[in-house]
mmCIF file of the C-alpha atoms, coordinates in Angstrom:
data_MODEL
# 
_entry.id   MODEL 
# 
loop_
_atom_site.group_PDB 
_atom_site.id 
_atom_site.type_symbol 
_atom_site.label_atom_id 
_atom_site.label_alt_id 
_atom_site.label_comp_id 
_atom_site.label_asym_id 
_atom_site.label_entity_id 
_atom_site.label_seq_id 
_atom_site.pdbx_PDB_ins_code 
_atom_site.Cartn_x 
_atom_site.Cartn_y 
_atom_site.Cartn_z 
_atom_site.occupancy 
_atom_site.B_iso_or_equiv 
_atom_site.pdbx_formal_charge 
_atom_site.auth_seq_id 
_atom_site.auth_comp_id 
_atom_site.auth_asym_id 
_atom_site.auth_atom_id 
_atom_site.pdbx_PDB_model_num 
ATOM 1   C CA . UNK A 1 1   ? 0.043   -0.284  0.147   1.00 0.00 ? 1   UNK A CA 1 
ATOM 2   C CA . UNK A 1 2   ? 2.946   2.461   0.678   1.00 0.00 ? 2   UNK A CA 1 
ATOM 3   C CA . UNK A 1 3   ? 4.408   1.398   -2.287  1.00 0.00 ? 3   UNK A CA 1 
ATOM 4   C CA . UNK A 1 4   ? 1.327   2.337   -4.304  1.00 0.00 ? 4   UNK A CA 1 
ATOM 5   C CA . UNK A 1 5   ? 1.013   5.774   -2.635  1.00 0.00 ? 5   UNK A CA 1 
ATOM 6   C CA . UNK A 1 6   ? 4.822   6.237   -3.285  1.00 0.00 ? 6   UNK A CA 1 
ATOM 7   C CA . UNK A 1 7   ? 4.417   5.437   -6.905  1.00 0.00 ? 7   UNK A CA 1 
ATOM 8   C CA . UNK A 1 8   ? 1.284   7.601   -7.366  1.00 0.00 ? 8   UNK A CA 1 
ATOM 9   C CA . UNK A 1 9   ? 3.283   10.642  -5.774  1.00 0.00 ? 9   UNK A CA 1 
ATOM 10  C CA . UNK A 1 10  ? 6.437   9.931   -8.013  1.00 0.00 ? 10  UNK A CA 1 
ATOM 11  C CA . UNK A 1 11  ? 4.308   9.770   -11.045 1.00 0.00 ? 11  UNK A CA 1 
ATOM 12  C CA . UNK A 1 12  ? 2.363   12.760  -10.394 1.00 0.00 ? 12  UNK A CA 1 
ATOM 13  C CA . UNK A 1 13  ? 5.496   15.095  -10.134 1.00 0.00 ? 13  UNK A CA 1 
ATOM 14  C CA . UNK A 1 14  ? 6.498   13.720  -13.514 1.00 0.00 ? 14  UNK A CA 1 
ATOM 15  C CA . UNK A 1 15  ? 3.440   13.895  -15.406 1.00 0.00 ? 15  UNK A CA 1 
ATOM 16  C CA . UNK A 1 16  ? 2.422   17.379  -13.799 1.00 0.00 ? 16  UNK A CA 1 
ATOM 17  C CA . UNK A 1 17  ? -0.711  16.079  -12.112 1.00 0.00 ? 17  UNK A CA 1 
ATOM 18  C CA . UNK A 1 18  ? -2.481  18.295  -9.893  1.00 0.00 ? 18  UNK A CA 1 
ATOM 19  C CA . UNK A 1 19  ? -2.798  17.834  -6.142  1.00 0.00 ? 19  UNK A CA 1 
ATOM 20  C CA . UNK A 1 20  ? -6.502  16.986  -6.555  1.00 0.00 ? 20  UNK A CA 1 
ATOM 21  C CA . UNK A 1 21  ? -5.644  14.201  -8.753  1.00 0.00 ? 21  UNK A CA 1 
ATOM 22  C CA . UNK A 1 22  ? -3.368  12.794  -6.294  1.00 0.00 ? 22  UNK A CA 1 
ATOM 23  C CA . UNK A 1 23  ? -6.166  12.918  -3.519  1.00 0.00 ? 23  UNK A CA 1 
ATOM 24  C CA . UNK A 1 24  ? -8.381  11.150  -5.676  1.00 0.00 ? 24  UNK A CA 1 
ATOM 25  C CA . UNK A 1 25  ? -6.145  8.342   -6.416  1.00 0.00 ? 25  UNK A CA 1 
ATOM 26  C CA . UNK A 1 26  ? -5.245  8.194   -2.886  1.00 0.00 ? 26  UNK A CA 1 
ATOM 27  C CA . UNK A 1 27  ? -8.918  8.092   -1.979  1.00 0.00 ? 27  UNK A CA 1 
ATOM 28  C CA . UNK A 1 28  ? -9.672  5.244   -4.372  1.00 0.00 ? 28  UNK A CA 1 
ATOM 29  C CA . UNK A 1 29  ? -6.482  3.233   -3.167  1.00 0.00 ? 29  UNK A CA 1 
ATOM 30  C CA . UNK A 1 30  ? -7.619  3.584   0.069   1.00 0.00 ? 30  UNK A CA 1 
ATOM 31  C CA . UNK A 1 31  ? -11.417 3.175   -0.531  1.00 0.00 ? 31  UNK A CA 1 
ATOM 32  C CA . UNK A 1 32  ? -11.405 -0.119  -2.445  1.00 0.00 ? 32  UNK A CA 1 
ATOM 33  C CA . UNK A 1 33  ? -10.067 -2.426  0.505   1.00 0.00 ? 33  UNK A CA 1 
ATOM 34  C CA . UNK A 1 34  ? -12.482 -0.654  2.921   1.00 0.00 ? 34  UNK A CA 1 
ATOM 35  C CA . UNK A 1 35  ? -15.447 -1.243  0.535   1.00 0.00 ? 35  UNK A CA 1 
ATOM 36  C CA . UNK A 1 36  ? -14.150 -4.828  -0.166  1.00 0.00 ? 36  UNK A CA 1 
ATOM 37  C CA . UNK A 1 37  ? -14.068 -5.395  3.625   1.00 0.00 ? 37  UNK A CA 1 
ATOM 38  C CA . UNK A 1 38  ? -17.433 -3.817  4.164   1.00 0.00 ? 38  UNK A CA 1 
ATOM 39  C CA . UNK A 1 39  ? -19.038 -6.042  1.477   1.00 0.00 ? 39  UNK A CA 1 
ATOM 40  C CA . UNK A 1 40  ? -17.371 -9.109  3.140   1.00 0.00 ? 40  UNK A CA 1 
ATOM 41  C CA . UNK A 1 41  ? -18.764 -8.019  6.707   1.00 0.00 ? 41  UNK A CA 1 
ATOM 42  C CA . UNK A 1 42  ? -22.112 -7.431  5.330   1.00 0.00 ? 42  UNK A CA 1 
ATOM 43  C CA . UNK A 1 43  ? -22.351 -10.908 3.567   1.00 0.00 ? 43  UNK A CA 1 
ATOM 44  C CA . UNK A 1 44  ? -21.039 -12.346 6.659   1.00 0.00 ? 44  UNK A CA 1 
ATOM 45  C CA . UNK A 1 45  ? -24.129 -10.653 8.492   1.00 0.00 ? 45  UNK A CA 1 
ATOM 46  C CA . UNK A 1 46  ? -26.614 -11.904 5.805   1.00 0.00 ? 46  UNK A CA 1 
ATOM 47  C CA . UNK A 1 47  ? -25.472 -15.526 6.214   1.00 0.00 ? 47  UNK A CA 1 
ATOM 48  C CA . UNK A 1 48  ? -25.972 -15.217 10.355  1.00 0.00 ? 48  UNK A CA 1 
ATOM 49  C CA . UNK A 1 49  ? -29.433 -13.653 9.564   1.00 0.00 ? 49  UNK A CA 1 
ATOM 50  C CA . UNK A 1 50  ? -30.101 -16.411 7.095   1.00 0.00 ? 50  UNK A CA 1 
ATOM 51  C CA . UNK A 1 51  ? -29.248 -18.969 9.769   1.00 0.00 ? 51  UNK A CA 1 
ATOM 52  C CA . UNK A 1 52  ? -31.399 -16.885 12.396  1.00 0.00 ? 52  UNK A CA 1 
ATOM 53  C CA . UNK A 1 53  ? -34.370 -16.724 10.205  1.00 0.00 ? 53  UNK A CA 1 
ATOM 54  C CA . UNK A 1 54  ? -34.108 -20.695 9.449   1.00 0.00 ? 54  UNK A CA 1 
ATOM 55  C CA . UNK A 1 55  ? -34.169 -20.989 13.534  1.00 0.00 ? 55  UNK A CA 1 
ATOM 56  C CA . UNK A 1 56  ? -37.167 -18.873 13.823  1.00 0.00 ? 56  UNK A CA 1 
ATOM 57  C CA . UNK A 1 57  ? -38.881 -20.618 11.045  1.00 0.00 ? 57  UNK A CA 1 
ATOM 58  C CA . UNK A 1 58  ? -38.163 -24.085 12.710  1.00 0.00 ? 58  UNK A CA 1 
ATOM 59  C CA . UNK A 1 59  ? -39.414 -22.356 16.046  1.00 0.00 ? 59  UNK A CA 1 
ATOM 60  C CA . UNK A 1 60  ? -42.832 -21.286 14.423  1.00 0.00 ? 60  UNK A CA 1 
ATOM 61  C CA . UNK A 1 61  ? -43.323 -24.718 12.881  1.00 0.00 ? 61  UNK A CA 1 
ATOM 62  C CA . UNK A 1 62  ? -42.884 -26.280 16.357  1.00 0.00 ? 62  UNK A CA 1 
ATOM 63  C CA . UNK A 1 63  ? -45.298 -23.646 17.681  1.00 0.00 ? 63  UNK A CA 1 
ATOM 64  C CA . UNK A 1 64  ? -47.806 -24.400 15.235  1.00 0.00 ? 64  UNK A CA 1 
ATOM 65  C CA . UNK A 1 65  ? -47.831 -28.078 15.900  1.00 0.00 ? 65  UNK A CA 1 
ATOM 66  C CA . UNK A 1 66  ? -48.011 -27.459 19.679  1.00 0.00 ? 66  UNK A CA 1 
ATOM 67  C CA . UNK A 1 67  ? -51.057 -25.361 19.082  1.00 0.00 ? 67  UNK A CA 1 
ATOM 68  C CA . UNK A 1 68  ? -52.634 -28.040 16.836  1.00 0.00 ? 68  UNK A CA 1 
ATOM 69  C CA . UNK A 1 69  ? -51.976 -30.514 19.504  1.00 0.00 ? 69  UNK A CA 1 
ATOM 70  C CA . UNK A 1 70  ? -53.661 -28.544 22.109  1.00 0.00 ? 70  UNK A CA 1 
ATOM 71  C CA . UNK A 1 71  ? -56.819 -27.851 20.090  1.00 0.00 ? 71  UNK A CA 1 
ATOM 72  C CA . UNK A 1 72  ? -56.938 -31.546 19.671  1.00 0.00 ? 72  UNK A CA 1 
ATOM 73  C CA . UNK A 1 73  ? -56.617 -32.276 23.310  1.00 0.00 ? 73  UNK A CA 1 
ATOM 74  C CA . UNK A 1 74  ? -59.114 -29.241 24.010  1.00 0.00 ? 74  UNK A CA 1 
ATOM 75  C CA . UNK A 1 75  ? -61.559 -30.797 21.654  1.00 0.00 ? 75  UNK A CA 1 
ATOM 76  C CA . UNK A 1 76  ? -61.387 -34.237 23.201  1.00 0.00 ? 76  UNK A CA 1 
ATOM 77  C CA . UNK A 1 77  ? -61.857 -32.876 26.449  1.00 0.00 ? 77  UNK A CA 1 
ATOM 78  C CA . UNK A 1 78  ? -65.318 -31.479 25.056  1.00 0.00 ? 78  UNK A CA 1 
ATOM 79  C CA . UNK A 1 79  ? -66.455 -34.806 23.676  1.00 0.00 ? 79  UNK A CA 1 
ATOM 80  C CA . UNK A 1 80  ? -69.447 -36.474 25.355  1.00 0.00 ? 80  UNK A CA 1 
ATOM 81  C CA . UNK A 1 81  ? -69.337 -39.358 27.035  1.00 0.00 ? 81  UNK A CA 1 
ATOM 82  C CA . UNK A 1 82  ? -72.690 -41.302 27.645  1.00 0.00 ? 82  UNK A CA 1 
ATOM 83  C CA . UNK A 1 83  ? -74.111 -43.760 29.821  1.00 0.00 ? 83  UNK A CA 1 
ATOM 84  C CA . UNK A 1 84  ? -76.969 -45.707 27.616  1.00 0.00 ? 84  UNK A CA 1 
ATOM 85  C CA . UNK A 1 85  ? -79.615 -47.522 29.219  1.00 0.00 ? 85  UNK A CA 1 
ATOM 86  C CA . UNK A 1 86  ? -81.705 -49.793 27.005  1.00 0.00 ? 86  UNK A CA 1 
ATOM 87  C CA . UNK A 1 87  ? -85.463 -50.438 28.062  1.00 0.00 ? 87  UNK A CA 1 
ATOM 88  C CA . UNK A 1 88  ? -87.622 -52.895 26.182  1.00 0.00 ? 88  UNK A CA 1 
ATOM 89  C CA . UNK A 1 89  ? -91.542 -52.571 25.936  1.00 0.00 ? 89  UNK A CA 1 
ATOM 90  C CA . UNK A 1 90  ? -93.580 -55.427 27.015  1.00 0.00 ? 90  UNK A CA 1 
ATOM 91  C CA . UNK A 1 91  ? -94.496 -56.234 23.279  1.00 0.00 ? 91  UNK A CA 1 
ATOM 92  C CA . UNK A 1 92  ? -91.285 -56.146 21.997  1.00 0.00 ? 92  UNK A CA 1 
ATOM 93  C CA . UNK A 1 93  ? -92.083 -53.545 19.637  1.00 0.00 ? 93  UNK A CA 1 
ATOM 94  C CA . UNK A 1 94  ? -90.955 -50.533 21.637  1.00 0.00 ? 94  UNK A CA 1 
ATOM 95  C CA . UNK A 1 95  ? -87.625 -49.591 22.713  1.00 0.00 ? 95  UNK A CA 1 
ATOM 96  C CA . UNK A 1 96  ? -86.450 -46.729 24.714  1.00 0.00 ? 96  UNK A CA 1 
ATOM 97  C CA . UNK A 1 97  ? -82.892 -45.506 25.146  1.00 0.00 ? 97  UNK A CA 1 
ATOM 98  C CA . UNK A 1 98  ? -81.939 -43.297 27.863  1.00 0.00 ? 98  UNK A CA 1 
ATOM 99  C CA . UNK A 1 99  ? -78.899 -41.203 27.385  1.00 0.00 ? 99  UNK A CA 1 
ATOM 100 C CA . UNK A 1 100 ? -76.844 -39.467 30.242  1.00 0.00 ? 100 UNK A CA 1 
ATOM 101 C CA . UNK A 1 101 ? -73.958 -37.425 29.422  1.00 0.00 ? 101 UNK A CA 1 
ATOM 102 C CA . UNK A 1 102 ? -71.169 -38.155 32.202  1.00 0.00 ? 102 UNK A CA 1 
ATOM 103 C CA . UNK A 1 103 ? -68.489 -35.635 30.634  1.00 0.00 ? 103 UNK A CA 1 
ATOM 104 C CA . UNK A 1 104 ? -69.305 -32.377 32.675  1.00 0.00 ? 104 UNK A CA 1 
ATOM 105 C CA . UNK A 1 105 ? -67.035 -30.372 30.400  1.00 0.00 ? 105 UNK A CA 1 
ATOM 106 C CA . UNK A 1 106 ? -69.104 -31.277 27.250  1.00 0.00 ? 106 UNK A CA 1 
ATOM 107 C CA . UNK A 1 107 ? -72.371 -29.098 26.990  1.00 0.00 ? 107 UNK A CA 1 
ATOM 108 C CA . UNK A 1 108 ? -74.606 -30.552 24.350  1.00 0.00 ? 108 UNK A CA 1 
ATOM 109 C CA . UNK A 1 109 ? -76.820 -28.164 22.192  1.00 0.00 ? 109 UNK A CA 1 
ATOM 110 C CA . UNK A 1 110 ? -78.245 -30.650 19.905  1.00 0.00 ? 110 UNK A CA 1 
ATOM 111 C CA . UNK A 1 111 ? -78.250 -34.319 18.800  1.00 0.00 ? 111 UNK A CA 1 
ATOM 112 C CA . UNK A 1 112 ? -79.755 -35.858 15.788  1.00 0.00 ? 112 UNK A CA 1 
ATOM 113 C CA . UNK A 1 113 ? -80.476 -39.464 14.175  1.00 0.00 ? 113 UNK A CA 1 
ATOM 114 C CA . UNK A 1 114 ? -78.524 -39.002 10.740  1.00 0.00 ? 114 UNK A CA 1 
ATOM 115 C CA . UNK A 1 115 ? -79.491 -42.298 9.105   1.00 0.00 ? 115 UNK A CA 1 
ATOM 116 C CA . UNK A 1 116 ? -79.644 -42.104 5.537   1.00 0.00 ? 116 UNK A CA 1 
ATOM 117 C CA . UNK A 1 117 ? -81.674 -45.328 5.133   1.00 0.00 ? 117 UNK A CA 1 
ATOM 118 C CA . UNK A 1 118 ? -85.258 -45.443 5.158   1.00 0.00 ? 118 UNK A CA 1 
ATOM 119 C CA . UNK A 1 119 ? -86.686 -46.899 8.830   1.00 0.00 ? 119 UNK A CA 1 
ATOM 120 C CA . UNK A 1 120 ? -89.383 -48.806 6.970   1.00 0.00 ? 120 UNK A CA 1 
ATOM 121 C CA . UNK A 1 121 ? -90.942 -50.696 9.622   1.00 0.00 ? 121 UNK A CA 1 
ATOM 122 C CA . UNK A 1 122 ? -89.869 -48.167 12.663  1.00 0.00 ? 122 UNK A CA 1 
ATOM 123 C CA . UNK A 1 123 ? -91.093 -45.098 13.924  1.00 0.00 ? 123 UNK A CA 1 
ATOM 124 C CA . UNK A 1 124 ? -88.643 -43.079 16.153  1.00 0.00 ? 124 UNK A CA 1 
ATOM 125 C CA . UNK A 1 125 ? -89.406 -40.259 18.635  1.00 0.00 ? 125 UNK A CA 1 
ATOM 126 C CA . UNK A 1 126 ? -86.449 -38.182 20.269  1.00 0.00 ? 126 UNK A CA 1 
ATOM 127 C CA . UNK A 1 127 ? -86.664 -35.929 23.403  1.00 0.00 ? 127 UNK A CA 1 
ATOM 128 C CA . UNK A 1 128 ? -85.091 -32.453 23.825  1.00 0.00 ? 128 UNK A CA 1 
ATOM 129 C CA . UNK A 1 129 ? -82.028 -32.345 26.024  1.00 0.00 ? 129 UNK A CA 1 
ATOM 130 C CA . UNK A 1 130 ? -82.719 -31.649 29.528  1.00 0.00 ? 130 UNK A CA 1 
ATOM 131 C CA . UNK A 1 131 ? -80.330 -30.789 32.463  1.00 0.00 ? 131 UNK A CA 1 
ATOM 132 C CA . UNK A 1 132 ? -81.146 -32.723 35.504  1.00 0.00 ? 132 UNK A CA 1 
ATOM 133 C CA . UNK A 1 133 ? -78.788 -32.131 38.596  1.00 0.00 ? 133 UNK A CA 1 
ATOM 134 C CA . UNK A 1 134 ? -76.079 -31.153 36.466  1.00 0.00 ? 134 UNK A CA 1 
ATOM 135 C CA . UNK A 1 135 ? -76.027 -33.740 33.799  1.00 0.00 ? 135 UNK A CA 1 
ATOM 136 C CA . UNK A 1 136 ? -77.514 -33.814 30.598  1.00 0.00 ? 136 UNK A CA 1 
ATOM 137 C CA . UNK A 1 137 ? -80.193 -36.505 29.805  1.00 0.00 ? 137 UNK A CA 1 
ATOM 138 C CA . UNK A 1 138 ? -82.080 -37.130 26.384  1.00 0.00 ? 138 UNK A CA 1 
ATOM 139 C CA . UNK A 1 139 ? -83.778 -40.243 25.056  1.00 0.00 ? 139 UNK A CA 1 
ATOM 140 C CA . UNK A 1 140 ? -84.836 -41.911 21.847  1.00 0.00 ? 140 UNK A CA 1 
ATOM 141 C CA . UNK A 1 141 ? -87.978 -44.303 21.432  1.00 0.00 ? 141 UNK A CA 1 
ATOM 142 C CA . UNK A 1 142 ? -88.139 -46.801 18.588  1.00 0.00 ? 142 UNK A CA 1 
ATOM 143 C CA . UNK A 1 143 ? -91.213 -48.582 17.726  1.00 0.00 ? 143 UNK A CA 1 
ATOM 144 C CA . UNK A 1 144 ? -91.651 -51.239 15.166  1.00 0.00 ? 144 UNK A CA 1 
ATOM 145 C CA . UNK A 1 145 ? -94.763 -50.624 13.223  1.00 0.00 ? 145 UNK A CA 1 
ATOM 146 C CA . UNK A 1 146 ? -95.832 -54.222 12.563  1.00 0.00 ? 146 UNK A CA 1 
ATOM 147 C CA . UNK A 1 147 ? -93.330 -56.517 14.290  1.00 0.00 ? 147 UNK A CA 1 
ATOM 148 C CA . UNK A 1 148 ? -90.701 -56.332 16.946  1.00 0.00 ? 148 UNK A CA 1 
ATOM 149 C CA . UNK A 1 149 ? -87.395 -54.879 15.772  1.00 0.00 ? 149 UNK A CA 1 
ATOM 150 C CA . UNK A 1 150 ? -84.823 -57.405 14.964  1.00 0.00 ? 150 UNK A CA 1 
ATOM 151 C CA . UNK A 1 151 ? -81.878 -55.212 14.395  1.00 0.00 ? 151 UNK A CA 1 
ATOM 152 C CA . UNK A 1 152 ? -81.133 -51.360 13.288  1.00 0.00 ? 152 UNK A CA 1 
ATOM 153 C CA . UNK A 1 153 ? -78.094 -49.061 13.449  1.00 0.00 ? 153 UNK A CA 1 
ATOM 154 C CA . UNK A 1 154 ? -78.749 -45.379 14.502  1.00 0.00 ? 154 UNK A CA 1 
ATOM 155 C CA . UNK A 1 155 ? -76.125 -42.857 13.291  1.00 0.00 ? 155 UNK A CA 1 
ATOM 156 C CA . UNK A 1 156 ? -76.115 -40.270 15.923  1.00 0.00 ? 156 UNK A CA 1 
ATOM 157 C CA . UNK A 1 157 ? -74.470 -36.714 15.636  1.00 0.00 ? 157 UNK A CA 1 
ATOM 158 C CA . UNK A 1 158 ? -73.871 -34.592 18.688  1.00 0.00 ? 158 UNK A CA 1 
ATOM 159 C CA . UNK A 1 159 ? -73.042 -30.975 18.587  1.00 0.00 ? 159 UNK A CA 1 
ATOM 160 C CA . UNK A 1 160 ? -71.462 -29.281 21.484  1.00 0.00 ? 160 UNK A CA 1 
ATOM 161 C CA . UNK A 1 161 ? -71.730 -25.904 22.722  1.00 0.00 ? 161 UNK A CA 1 
ATOM 162 C CA . UNK A 1 162 ? -68.191 -25.253 21.419  1.00 0.00 ? 162 UNK A CA 1 
ATOM 163 C CA . UNK A 1 163 ? -69.643 -25.984 17.676  1.00 0.00 ? 163 UNK A CA 1 
ATOM 164 C CA . UNK A 1 164 ? -67.884 -29.201 17.749  1.00 0.00 ? 164 UNK A CA 1 
ATOM 165 C CA . UNK A 1 165 ? -69.563 -32.144 15.967  1.00 0.00 ? 165 UNK A CA 1 
ATOM 166 C CA . UNK A 1 166 ? -69.114 -35.690 17.039  1.00 0.00 ? 166 UNK A CA 1 
ATOM 167 C CA . UNK A 1 167 ? -70.755 -38.907 15.691  1.00 0.00 ? 167 UNK A CA 1 
ATOM 168 C CA . UNK A 1 168 ? -71.405 -42.327 17.070  1.00 0.00 ? 168 UNK A CA 1 
ATOM 169 C CA . UNK A 1 169 ? -73.136 -45.593 15.774  1.00 0.00 ? 169 UNK A CA 1 
ATOM 170 C CA . UNK A 1 170 ? -75.333 -47.778 17.934  1.00 0.00 ? 170 UNK A CA 1 
ATOM 171 C CA . UNK A 1 171 ? -76.121 -51.173 16.753  1.00 0.00 ? 171 UNK A CA 1 
ATOM 172 C CA . UNK A 1 172 ? -79.322 -52.870 18.630  1.00 0.00 ? 172 UNK A CA 1 
ATOM 173 C CA . UNK A 1 173 ? -80.266 -56.208 17.894  1.00 0.00 ? 173 UNK A CA 1 
ATOM 174 C CA . UNK A 1 174 ? -82.694 -58.777 19.201  1.00 0.00 ? 174 UNK A CA 1 
ATOM 175 C CA . UNK A 1 175 ? -81.376 -62.134 20.764  1.00 0.00 ? 175 UNK A CA 1 
ATOM 176 C CA . UNK A 1 176 ? -84.244 -64.341 21.156  1.00 0.00 ? 176 UNK A CA 1 
ATOM 177 C CA . UNK A 1 177 ? -86.381 -62.063 23.428  1.00 0.00 ? 177 UNK A CA 1 
ATOM 178 C CA . UNK A 1 178 ? -83.958 -59.624 24.754  1.00 0.00 ? 178 UNK A CA 1 
ATOM 179 C CA . UNK A 1 179 ? -82.301 -56.426 23.031  1.00 0.00 ? 179 UNK A CA 1 
ATOM 180 C CA . UNK A 1 180 ? -78.714 -55.816 23.371  1.00 0.00 ? 180 UNK A CA 1 
ATOM 181 C CA . UNK A 1 181 ? -76.968 -52.645 22.284  1.00 0.00 ? 181 UNK A CA 1 
ATOM 182 C CA . UNK A 1 182 ? -73.521 -51.968 21.185  1.00 0.00 ? 182 UNK A CA 1 
ATOM 183 C CA . UNK A 1 183 ? -72.034 -48.389 20.928  1.00 0.00 ? 183 UNK A CA 1 
ATOM 184 C CA . UNK A 1 184 ? -69.234 -47.372 18.648  1.00 0.00 ? 184 UNK A CA 1 
ATOM 185 C CA . UNK A 1 185 ? -66.587 -44.911 20.250  1.00 0.00 ? 185 UNK A CA 1 
ATOM 186 C CA . UNK A 1 186 ? -67.676 -41.246 19.772  1.00 0.00 ? 186 UNK A CA 1 
ATOM 187 C CA . UNK A 1 187 ? -65.313 -39.700 17.099  1.00 0.00 ? 187 UNK A CA 1 
ATOM 188 C CA . UNK A 1 188 ? -64.891 -36.267 15.589  1.00 0.00 ? 188 UNK A CA 1 
ATOM 189 C CA . UNK A 1 189 ? -67.211 -35.794 12.472  1.00 0.00 ? 189 UNK A CA 1 
ATOM 190 C CA . UNK A 1 190 ? -64.706 -34.043 10.593  1.00 0.00 ? 190 UNK A CA 1 
ATOM 191 C CA . UNK A 1 191 ? -62.060 -36.707 10.802  1.00 0.00 ? 191 UNK A CA 1 
ATOM 192 C CA . UNK A 1 192 ? -64.604 -39.582 9.783   1.00 0.00 ? 192 UNK A CA 1 
ATOM 193 C CA . UNK A 1 193 ? -65.574 -37.541 6.823   1.00 0.00 ? 193 UNK A CA 1 
ATOM 194 C CA . UNK A 1 194 ? -61.854 -37.148 5.549   1.00 0.00 ? 194 UNK A CA 1 
ATOM 195 C CA . UNK A 1 195 ? -61.377 -40.921 5.811   1.00 0.00 ? 195 UNK A CA 1 
# 
């Protein structure tokens, strides 16, 4: 660098350059390494920032996954859980299903029988949801029109106060003179629609 400056001064005195030309040349000689050094530092900082941005992206993805998992757990806590009591009428044509929601965290606002099949030989009646002693109760009555009910699958949908929808199937069949019921687990409606 010192040799470069001496060379510029020597050449300036022999060529008759002005003092401003010498200052401009010196400034350029000094400025080039500074600019290169600054560019290097900026590129190094950009690499560090890129790494930081990538780390933040990973953290954001993890937080999103945690939030999704918490939502699934919260929704599961709002799932109703029923004690189902099956009562048979004397003629065998009438069945009454009494439901009691045992999950006090789940507040039902509606339930529906969503069978797409024609009930044909069966009439049904459903009650409203009643809150008795802090527990929600409702019932469904099935009547065989002309003969006893041999078997039926009820597709039920439950809606909660939080606008969550759950579904459940109840299989009811007659074994000689007695009726049996087999409820499926209550599942999220959206998950079953995706499958």
